[in-house]
N, C-alpha and C positions, 0 to 999 in steps of 0.2 A: 879075496874079499872085494865085493863090489863097492865102488866109491859112491855113496849116497849123495855126495855134494857135487858130483860132476854133472854136466848137462845130460839131458835125456830127451830122446826123440819120441814124442807122443804123436804117432801117425802123421808126421810131417810138421808138427808144431814143436819147436825147440824149447824145452823147459830148462831153467838154470840149474835145477837140482831135482831130486826125487821126493821132495817134501811137498805135501798137499795140505793147504789150509781147508779143513772140512767145513761144510755149510753149518752155520749156527744162527738160529733166530735170536735177534737182539731187541726187536720191537722199538726201534728208534726213528720211525717214519710217521710223524703225527698225521699226515695227509695220505698215507700209504704211497708216498713218492720218495725216492732216494734223495737225500739232501747233501749239502756240502760236508756236513759232519760225517755222514756215512762214507762219502768219498775219502775223507781224511782217514777214517778208520781202516779202510781197505788198503789205502796207499801206504800207511805205516807198516803194513804187513806184506808189502809188495815183493820182498825177497823170497817168499815161498815160491817153489817151482811152479805151482798152480794154485790159484785161489778159486774155490767154488763158492759162489755167493750164498747168502742165506736163502731159504726157500722163497721164491717170488711167485705169487699166485698167478695162474694163467687166465683167471676170470674172477669176477666177483663171486660166482657160484663156488669157485675152488678155494675160497678164503676161509680160514678157520680161526684167525687171530687178527685182532686189530693192530694197526701201526706197523705192518709189514709191507715193504715196497713191492707193488705188483708190476706186471709187465704187459698189461692189456689196454692201456690208454696212451695217447701221445704224450701226455704230461709225465707218465711213468717212464716211458722210453727216454725222454729227455733227461729225467733225473738219473737214470742208469748210465746215460751217455757221459754225464759229468764224472761218474765213478770210473768207468772204463778208461776214459781219457787220462784221468789222474793216475790210475794204476799203470797204464802203459807208459806214462812219462818216466816212471822209475824202473822200467824194464820188466814189469810184471805181466803175467798171463792170467786170464780170468774166464771161467765158464759161469753161466747163469743156471741155477737150479730151478727147473720148472716144476711147479707144485700145484696139485689139486688134492685137498684134504679129504674129499668125499664126505663120509658121515661124521668126521671129527670137526664139526662146525656147530653153529647155533643159529636159530631163526633170526636173532637180533642183528646178525651180520649179513644175512641173505637179503636180496632184493625183495621188497614187499613182505618181509617176514616169512618167506616160503621155507619149506623143509629142505635141509641139505639133501644131496643126492648120493647114491652109493650103488654097489652091486646088489644090495639087499635092503630090506626095510627093518632090519634088526638094529637096535641102538647099540652104540659102543659102551658097554657097561663099565662104569668107573672112569670114563674118559672125560676130559674137560677141554673147553675152548676158551678163548679170551675174547669176550664180546661185551654186551651191555647187560648189566644186572637189572632186576625189576625196578630199581630206582633210577635207571637211565645212566648209571655211571659205568665206565669201563671196569671190567673185572673178570675173574675166572667164573665160568658157568658150566654146568653139566651139559654135555652135548645133547642136541635135539634128536628125536627119532627121525631117521632119514626116509626118503622116498626112493624106492628102487628105480633106477633108470629103465625106461622101456627100451626094447631092443633097437628100435629105430632112432632112439635118442643118442645111443652110444657114439655114433659117427659124429655127432655135433661136438661131443667132448674131445674126440680124437682131433677134430679140426681145430679146437681151441688150443690144444698142445702144439699143433703145427704152426698156427698163427703166432703163438707166443714165442716159438723158436725163431721165426722170422723177425719178430719184434726185437728179440735179444741180439740178433746179428745187426739189425739196424741201430741198436744201442751201443754197438762197438764190442760186444763180447766175442771172445775167440771161439766159443762154442756153447753148448748147453748140456746140462746133466738132467735127465729125466728122473724125477723123484718117484722111485718105485718101492720105497722102504717105509719103515716106522709106522705101519698101520694105516697109511693114507690110501687114496682111492685105488691105485694100481694093486696094492697088496690086498685090498678088499676083494678084488677080482681073483687074485692068485690063491687065496686061502680057501680050501674047500669046506672048512668049518664055519666060515663067514658067508661065502658066496653060496646062496641057496637057489640060484637060478635054474630054470629048466630049458632055457633057450640055447643058442649056439655059444653063449659065453658061460655055460654051466661049468663049474669047477670039478665036476665028477669025472671028467676025462682030462688027460694032460693037454690035449689040443684045445679044449674049451677053456681050461685054466689059463693058458698062455695067450689066448686069442687077443684079448684087449691090449696087453702090454706090447705084443708084436705089432698090432695095428697102430698104436701110438708111435712106436719106434719107426715103423715104415713111413708113416706120414711125416714125421720130423725129418727123416733122411731125405725124403723126396723134396722137402722144402729147402734144406740148408746143406745137405751132403753128409755122408756117413762119417767123414773125418772130423766133423764138428760135433759129434754126438757121443755122450756117455750116459750111463744109467746107474742109479744107486739102488741097492737092494739090501734087505736085512734078514737073511735066513736065520731061523731060530729066534727071531725077535718076537717080543710079546707086548710091545707098546700098544696102548689103546685097544685092548681086548682082542689081541691077535693070538689065538691058541696055537700051540705046537701041533703039527699033524704028521701022519706017517710018511706022506709023500714029499717031504721037504727036499731031500737030496735029489730025488728024481726031478722035481720041479726046477730046482736051480741049476742042475747040470744041463737040463734041456734048455733053460733060458740062456745059459752061457754059450751053449752050442749055437743057438739062434743069433746071439750077438756076434759071434765070430763069423757066421755065414753072411751077416749084413755088413761086416767090416767097420763096426763102430770103433771109436777111439779107446774106450775103456769101460770096464765094469767096476763099480765102486761098492765094496761090501762093507756094511756097518755091523760091527760086532757089539751086540748088546748084552753079552753074558754078565758083565760086571754090574749091570743095572738090577738084575733079578736074583743072582745066585750067590750063595756062600762060596768060600774059596774052593771047597771040595767039588761042588757042582760046576763052578767056573772052570776048574782044571779039566774036568771031563768034557765040558762043552768046547774048551779050547782044542782038545784033540779032535773032536768031531768037526770043528770048524777047519782045522788044518787039513783034514781028509777031504772036506768039501772044496777047499781052496785048490788042493792038488787036482781034483777031478775037473774043476772049472778051468784051471790053468792048462790042462791037457786039451780041453775043448777050445780054448780061446785063440790059440795060434798067435797072430800078431796083435791081437787086441790086448791092451794092458789091463792088469788087475791091480786095484787099489784096495787096501784094507785100512779102516779107521775104527777107533774105539779102544780106549785104554792103551794107547800107543806110547811107546818109549823108544829112544834111540836104539837101545839094545835089542828090543823086540823087532824093530824095523830092520836092523842089520841082519838078524837071524833069519827072518822070513824072506828077505830079498836074496840073501846068499843061498838059502835052501831052494830058491826058484819058485816059491809059492806066491809071491807078489812082485810087482814091479815098482810100485810107488807106495809111500806110507802117508796116511792121513792123520793129521793132528787137529783136534778141535779145541778143547778148553785150554791147553797150553798156549795157544795163540792169543787168547783173550788178554792175559797179563804180560805176555812176552812178544811184543810186536817184532822184535829181532830174534825170534825163536831159532831160525836157521843158524845164525851166527853163534848163539848161545850153545846150541848142540855141537857145532863144529869145534868150538873152543873150550868146551867143558865148563862154561860159565853157569852159575846157579840160576835156577828158574824161579820167577816170582809166582806166588800163589794167587790166583784170581779171587776177587771178592764176589761171592755168589749172590749177595744182596743186590748187586748192580747188573746182573746178567740180563734182565728183561726190563725194558722201559727206562725212563729217567732221562738224564741229560748227558753231558760229557763225562761225568764221573764214572769210572769203571769201563769207559768206552774208548776214549782217545787220550786219556791222561796217564796211561802206563808208559814210563820212560824206557828207552833202551838201556842195556846194561852199561854201567860205568864202574870201573874198579875203584875201590876206596883208597 
């Protein structure tokens, strides 16, 4: 049995354990700049082996939600520097998740009310952003119809990712995680039922489907080094109008092979089956996911594999011992349990988080959850 609580070497970066705090949007940055309260939130959870920040937009164009700290201005870099200095002071390790939402945005967030950009001009049906309503107040709004990026524009977005990666290193992060999951821009290029392009980024071929994500990864590696780069993906995910397509296994096996060839630190898989499926369907998808994890693990070599989504200590131990993953990602359990690693190690009970305080608001439900104390 592998000891999940023992140190782990992540491509030269020593983690205190194999538990990863997964990225979670919390909308606590009124000026889109990380604050002292955000620094406290992450520092309270600094015993995680690795913390991945909430999605941090790489540009104003890439933003789909108000009150999320970005990584594209000097003020935002300084805000994140406060966070990383604080986390490092307690021995923590932290990657910034680089985020471009693509079509999951709204004109009220975009500069001069422009349309969001995507691989396509098809709107994300049923998807919502957090922007300004018709009365000018912050609120949930249906996403706007996007504009398909012209072929010659794609390189500009790739450069935005690379510059954001450099900004993250300047802000003191140990590395970056490229957000390629959950129906956002990179997945909008990967999915052949969304990407209807006819240029070299066409998703009708495997090469075209993967071209954008590989260009982003290559540009980020060129700027900060492969050992500082991870990527998050969500095969079988259906968030924000992402339909299932027949080439999923082929796509993600090839993506994992490409990540191994590039020597990145990790691939972070998000399991969304519990979002959409009843138990019978979730069980079938769990088996499909395990098969895909096995294929990816065979491709990845020294590149680590992380799984997040509906994670428990028992599931983490089983998957690590089976050689299917290297690190286990926990999201919501970290919200109400800042000392989650200690609770898991000692068998202490977990506090249930208050869903009403997940997004926006003040300190309540954000930095006021206490560590475990025996009665």
